[in-house]
C-alpha positions in Angstrom: 0.0 0.0 0.0 1.1 3.5 -0.8 2.4 5.9 1.9 0.2 8.7 3.2 1.7 11.8 1.8 -0.3 14.1 4.1 1.2 12.2 7.1 4.7 12.5 5.6 4.0 16.2 5.1 2.9 16.7 8.7 6.1 14.9 9.9 8.2 16.9 7.5 6.8 20.3 8.6 7.5 19.3 12.2 11.1 18.4 11.5 11.8 21.4 9.4 10.0 23.6 12.1 12.5 22.2 14.6 15.4 23.1 12.3 14.1 26.6 11.5 13.3 27.5 15.1 16.9 26.5 16.2 18.7 28.3 13.4 17.2 31.8 13.4 19.0 34.6 15.2 19.0 34.7 19.0 20.1 38.3 19.4 16.7 39.6 20.5 15.9 41.0 17.1 12.9 38.8 16.2 9.5 39.1 17.9 8.8 36.8 20.9 6.4 34.7 18.9 9.3 33.4 16.8 10.5 31.4 19.9 9.1 29.1 22.5 6.4 31.1 24.4 8.1 30.3 27.8 11.6 31.3 26.5 11.0 34.9 25.2 13.7 37.3 24.0 15.9 39.1 24.8 17.3 37.0 27.6 15.8 33.7 26.4 15.3 32.7 30.0 12.8 30.0 30.8 9.7 31.5 32.6 7.5 28.5 33.6 4.6 30.7 34.7 4.3 32.4 31.3 1.2 31.0 29.5 0.6 30.8 25.7 2.0 29.0 22.7 3.7 30.0 19.5 4.2 28.1 16.2 7.5 26.8 17.6 5.5 25.0 20.4 3.5 23.1 17.8 6.4 21.3 16.0 7.1 18.7 18.8 3.4 17.7 19.3 2.9 17.5 15.6 5.8 15.2 15.3 4.5 13.0 18.2 1.1 12.9 16.5 2.6 11.8 13.2 4.6 9.2 15.0 1.4 7.8 16.5 -0.4 7.9 13.2 2.5 6.0 11.6 2.2 3.1 14.0 -0.7 1.4 12.2 1.2 1.9 8.9 4.3 0.1 10.4 2.2 -3.1 10.8 0.4 -3.0 7.4 2.9 -5.4 5.7 3.2 -7.7 8.6 1.0 -10.5 9.9 -0.5 -9.3 13.2 0.2 -11.7 16.1 -2.5 -14.2 17.2 -0.6 -16.4 19.6 1.3 -15.7 22.8 4.7 -16.4 21.2 3.9 -14.2 18.2 2.9 -11.3 20.6 6.2 -11.8 22.5 8.2 -11.7 19.3 6.4 -8.5 18.2 6.9 -6.8 21.5 10.6 -7.7 21.4 10.9 -6.0 18.0 9.2 -2.9 19.3 11.6 -2.8 22.3 14.5 -3.3 19.9 13.4 -0.3 17.9 13.0 1.8 21.0 16.5 0.9 22.3 18.0 1.8 18.9 16.2 5.2 19.0 17.6 5.8 22.6 21.1 4.8 21.3 20.5 7.4 18.5 19.6 10.0 21.1 22.8 9.4 23.1 25.1 9.3 20.1 23.6 12.4 18.5 23.9 14.5 21.7 27.6 13.5 22.3 28.7 14.1 18.7 26.9 17.4 18.3 28.1 18.6 21.7 31.7 17.9 20.6 31.2 19.3 17.1 29.8 22.6 18.4 32.5 23.0 21.1 35.2 25.6 20.9 38.9 24.4 20.8 39.7 25.8 24.2 36.8 23.9 25.8 38.0 20.5 24.7 41.7 21.0 24.1 41.8 20.0 20.4 42.7 21.8 17.2 39.9 23.9 15.7 39.5 21.7 12.6 39.0 18.5 14.6 35.6 19.2 16.2 33.7 19.8 12.9 35.5 16.8 11.3 34.3 14.6 14.1 30.7 15.8 13.4 31.0 14.8 9.8 32.6 11.5 10.6 29.8 10.8 13.1 27.2 11.6 10.5 28.8 9.1 8.1 29.0 6.4 10.8 25.3 6.8 11.6 24.7 5.6 8.0 26.3 2.3 8.8 24.1 1.9 11.9 20.7 3.0 10.7 20.7 2.9 6.9 18.2 0.7 5.3 19.9 -0.4 2.1 17.7 -0.3 -1.0 16.6 -3.5 -2.6 18.8 -2.8 -5.6 21.9 -2.8 -3.4 24.4 -5.5 -4.3 25.3 -6.1 -0.7 24.3 -9.5 0.7 22.6 -9.8 4.1 26.0 -11.0 5.5 27.7 -7.8 4.5 24.9 -5.7 5.7 25.2 -7.2 9.2 29.0 -6.7 9.2 28.7 -3.1 8.2 26.1 -2.4 10.9 28.2 -4.1 13.5 31.3 -2.1 12.4 29.2 1.1 12.6 28.1 0.4 16.2 31.7 -0.4 17.2 33.2 2.7 15.5 30.7 5.3 16.6 30.6 3.8 20.2 34.4 4.0 20.4 34.3 7.6 19.1 31.7 8.6 21.7 33.8 7.1 24.5 37.2 8.5 23.6 36.1 12.1 22.9 36.6 14.9 25.4 33.6 17.1 26.0 33.1 20.6 27.4 32.8 20.7 31.2 29.3 19.9 32.4 28.2 20.1 36.1 26.7 16.6 36.0 28.7 14.7 33.4 32.2 16.3 33.7 34.2 16.1 30.5 33.6 12.4 29.8 30.8 10.5 28.0 27.7 9.5 29.9 24.5 7.6 29.2 22.7 10.4 30.8 24.0 12.9 28.1 21.3 12.4 25.5 19.0 14.4 23.2 15.9 14.8 25.4 13.6 15.1 22.3 14.8 11.8 20.9 14.8 10.1 24.3 11.1 11.1 24.8 10.3 9.8 21.3 12.0 6.5 22.1 9.9 6.1 25.2 6.5 6.9 23.7 7.3 5.0 20.5 7.6 1.8 22.4 4.7 2.4 24.8 2.4 3.7 22.0 3.2 0.7 19.7 2.6 -1.8 22.5 -0.7 -0.2 23.5 -1.9 -0.1 19.9 -0.9 -3.7 19.3 -3.1 -4.9 22.2 -6.0 -2.4 21.5 -6.0 -2.3 17.7 -9.6 -3.5 17.6 -10.8 -1.4 20.5 -10.3 2.4 20.2 -12.4 3.1 23.3 -10.1 0.9 25.4 -7.0 2.5 23.9 -8.2 6.0 24.7 -9.6 4.8 28.0 -6.1 3.9 29.2 -5.3 7.6 29.0 -7.9 8.3 31.7 -5.5 6.6 34.2 -2.7 9.0 33.2 -5.3 11.8 33.5 -6.0 10.7 37.1 -2.3 10.8 38.0 -1.8 14.2 36.3 -4.7 15.7 38.2 -3.2 14.2 41.4 0.0 16.1 40.8 -1.6 19.3 42.2 -2.8 17.7 45.5 -0.7 17.9 48.7 -1.2 14.2 49.3 0.5 13.3 46.0 4.0 13.2 47.6 4.4 9.8 49.3 1.5 8.2 47.5 1.7 5.2 45.1 0.8 7.6 42.3 4.0 9.6 43.2 6.1 6.5 43.2 4.7 5.3 39.9 5.1 8.7 38.2 8.8 8.9 39.0 9.5 5.1 38.8 12.2 4.0 36.3 14.2 0.9 35.9 16.9 2.7 33.9 16.8 6.5 34.4 19.1 7.2 31.5 16.8 5.4 29.1 13.2 5.3 30.5 11.1 7.5 32.7 7.4 6.9 33.3 6.5 10.6 33.3 7.7 10.8 29.7 4.6 8.7 28.9 2.3 11.6 29.5 3.0 12.4 25.8 0.8 9.4 25.0 -2.0 11.9 25.2 -0.7 12.9 21.8 0.7 9.6 20.4 -2.3 7.4 21.2 -4.7 9.9 19.8 -2.5 10.0 16.7 -2.9 6.3 16.2 -6.6 6.9 15.6 -5.8 9.4 12.8 -3.4 6.8 11.3 -6.2 4.2 11.2 -8.5 6.7 9.5 -5.9 7.4 6.8 -5.0 3.7 6.4 -8.7 2.7 6.1 -9.3 5.5 3.6 -6.4 4.3 1.4 -7.7 0.7 1.6 -11.2 1.8 0.6 -9.9 4.0 -2.3 -7.9 1.0 -3.7 -10.9 -1.2 -3.4 -13.2 1.3 -5.2 -10.6 1.8 -7.9 -10.6 -1.9 -8.5 -14.4 -1.8 -8.9 -14.1 1.2 -11.2 -16.1 3.4 -8.8 -13.4 5.1 -6.8 -12.5 8.8 -7.3 -9.1 9.7 -5.8 -9.0 13.3 -7.2 -10.0 15.9 -4.8 -13.4 17.6 -5.5 -13.1 21.4 -5.7 -15.8 21.7 -3.1 -13.4 20.5 -0.4 -10.9 23.3 -0.8 -13.0 25.8 1.4 -13.2 23.1 4.1 -9.4 22.6 4.0 -8.9 26.4 4.3 -11.2 26.6 7.3 -9.4 23.6 8.9 -6.0 25.3 8.4 -7.3 28.6 9.9 -7.6 27.1 13.3 -3.8 27.1 13.7 -3.2 30.9 13.3 -6.4 31.7 15.1 -5.4 29.8 18.3 -1.8 30.8 18.2 -2.8 34.5 18.2 -5.7 34.1 20.6 -3.8 32.0 23.2 -0.5 33.9 22.9 -2.2 37.3 23.4 -4.4 35.8 26.1 -7.6 37.1 24.4 -9.4 33.9 25.5 -13.0 35.2 25.0 -12.3 36.3 21.4 -10.3 33.1 20.8 -13.4 31.0 21.7 -15.7 33.2 19.6 -13.4 32.7 16.6 -13.1 29.0 17.1 -16.9 28.6 17.4 -17.3 30.6 14.2 -14.8 28.5 12.3 -16.5 25.3 13.7 -19.9 26.6 12.5 -18.6 27.5 9.0 -16.7 24.2 8.6 -19.6 22.0 9.8 -21.9 23.8 7.4 -19.6 23.2 4.5 -19.3 19.6 5.4 -23.0 19.1 5.7 -23.5 20.6 2.3 -21.3 17.9 0.8 -23.6 15.0 0.0 -21.0 12.9 -1.9 -20.0 9.5 -0.5 -16.4 9.6 -1.8 -13.5 8.2 0.2 -12.2 11.7 0.6 -15.5 13.0 1.9 -15.8 10.2 4.6 -12.2 10.8 5.6 -12.7 14.6 6.0 -15.8 14.1 8.1 -13.9 11.8 10.5 -10.9 14.0 10.8 -13.1 17.1 11.2 -15.3 15.9 14.1 -12.4 14.2 15.9 -10.4 17.4 15.6 -13.2 19.6 16.8 -13.7 17.4 19.9 -10.0 17.5 21.0 -9.8 21.2 20.2 -12.7 22.1 22.4 -11.5 19.7 25.1 -8.1 21.6 25.0 -9.8 25.0 25.3 -11.9 23.7 28.2 -8.8 22.8 30.1 -7.0 26.1 29.1 -7.3 27.8 32.5 -6.2 24.7 34.3 -2.5 24.5 35.4 -2.0 28.3 34.9 -2.9 28.4 31.2 -1.6 26.4 28.2 2.1 25.8 28.1 4.6 23.6 26.4 7.0 23.5 29.4 5.9 22.2 31.7 3.4 20.8 29.3 -0.3 21.1 30.4 -3.3 19.0 29.6 -4.6 21.8 27.5 -1.5 21.6 25.4 -1.9 17.9 24.7 -5.6 18.1 23.8 -5.4 21.3 21.8 -2.5 20.1 19.7 -4.3 16.8 19.1 -7.2 18.7 17.7 -5.1 21.0 15.6 -3.2 18.0 14.1 -6.4 16.3 13.0 -7.6 19.5 11.3 -4.2 20.2 9.8 -4.2 16.8 8.2 -7.3 17.9 6.2 -5.5 21.0 4.9 -2.3 19.0 4.0 -4.3 16.3 2.2 -6.1 19.0 0.2 -2.8 20.9 -0.5 -1.1 17.8 -1.8 -4.0 17.0 -4.1 -4.1 20.6 -5.3 -0.4 21.1 -6.1 -0.7 18.4 -8.8 -2.3 21.2 -10.8 0.1 24.0 -9.8 3.7 23.3 -10.5 5.4 26.2 -8.6 4.0 25.0 -5.3 4.7 21.3 -6.1 8.5 21.5 -5.6 8.1 23.0 -2.1 5.6 20.4 -1.0 7.6 17.6 -2.4 10.6 18.7 -0.4 8.6 18.8 2.8 7.1 15.3 2.1 10.5 13.8 1.3 12.0 15.2 4.6 9.0 13.6 6.4 9.9 10.3 4.8 13.5 10.5 6.1 13.1 12.3 9.5 16.2 10.9 11.2 18.5 12.2 8.5 16.6 15.6 8.4 16.9 15.9 12.2 20.7 15.7 12.4 21.9 17.0 9.0 22.0 20.6 10.2 24.0 20.0 13.4 26.3 17.2 12.2 26.9 18.2 8.5 25.9 21.7 7.5 27.3 23.6 10.5 30.6 21.5 10.6 31.1 22.3 6.9 30.5 26.0 7.6 33.1 25.9 10.4 35.6 23.9 8.2 35.3 26.6 5.5 36.0 29.3 8.1 32.7 30.9 7.6 31.4 30.5 11.1 32.3 34.0 12.2 30.8 35.5 9.1 27.7 33.3 9.6 27.2 34.7 13.1 27.8 38.4 12.2 26.5 38.9 8.7 22.9 38.2 9.4 22.1 41.0 11.7 18.6 42.5 12.1 15.2 40.8 12.2 14.8 40.1 8.5 18.4 38.8 8.0 18.2 36.8 11.2 15.1 35.1 9.9 16.7 34.7 6.5 19.6 32.9 8.1 17.3 30.3 9.5 15.5 29.9 6.2 18.7 29.4 4.2 19.9 26.9 6.8 16.7 25.0 6.6 16.8 25.0 2.8 20.2 23.3 3.0 18.8 20.6 5.3 15.9 20.1 2.9 18.2 19.8 -0.1 20.5 17.3 1.5 17.7 15.2 2.9 16.0 15.2 -0.5 19.2 14.0 -2.1 19.3 10.9 0.2 15.6 10.2 0.0 15.5 10.3 -3.9 18.3 7.7 -3.8 16.2 5.5 -1.5 18.7 5.9 1.3 16.7 5.9 4.6 17.6 5.7 8.3 15.4 3.4 10.2 15.5 1.8 13.6 
């Protein structure tokens, strides 16, 4: 079965949003909504009591949502387990993928930390740090690359190359000196890891296992979240400290790899699995109808206004929640809901696209309104520390954004200038691991090796040039990732 390009686009937008938000200027020249809401300029100091969200705060939950939606797709070519032994083997594969992703988190953090260090911090020549970044980037190919079917390498050689990659990059991480850290010193540590990737590894394992055992019962799957909801609500009670809920929340068999409280992001991942099932079922129905000669895959023009309304929820809520105009924000949301529902009710067609849009719309509206209902709880919506409103609202926005992306992808077939931009985003979404590290482990080291790092930091002064710097950096990441994707070179755990 074909990939869901709208899901790839959502993942690609999330990845490129992470790259862009981390590469724009941090000199206090851009407005505060260009950064995390709780880390505003000019000091970029974390203010946990500051409510609101910006576009930067959407990229991580959108990636989590797309990860959850991809879980049903990851099982579409495999026979689902029916015996206890088969379930055990499947869970073992899921755990293996999670451990590999955690290994990726540890390696990436160590290599990028060294590659970005100054010579006086680590006591090495200036050219060595960026070279190590590039070498680490190359070694990750040996560990995570999925060789194309056209490759001449036998299975024996593939295993040997992967084993060599593990040994070489592990040795590199162990022998490198690092800048002084109050917890880790100057040596390597399992606790030195990329927190985003580590959270992803935790929820990827838990989300896949929960979906595996609840794949035929959506209510049970979402019902499990109520238990997490109970613990989250208990966090604010004085009796929480010393309770079994407190022990469970902070329990961990391996603190460097797994923490129970990371699983609160299942509020996004498990909801995302429902969207993945909707997309997968729609693809299956479309293929069946095509075989019968009755399917229409092209997007009817009547759906374009619905897609525009669906996309309008994102800027409306970003502006309303960031400026704290909560009454006006609710009025705007209810207006958009009324318009979109009216447009959907006007559509009387029974096409696959129509049924899919109805499902995505009503699920999105439910989670959106639930998020707005919880908005005043926990001091207002925040990414850090993340609030229940943040989880639920971003769930709803992701459902609705999928409608816009699906419509956009179908529309660009008729408009070539936009097609190349969308294709680049989709191809980055198909190769997210490469896209995530290319900037820090390849682009920036090359800039430093060419002696352009000082110019790079000083030439792009001012708000517009500071933003342009981030755009150009992101375009480089897109181009390199596209190059690998079009040659069917993918990193997979």
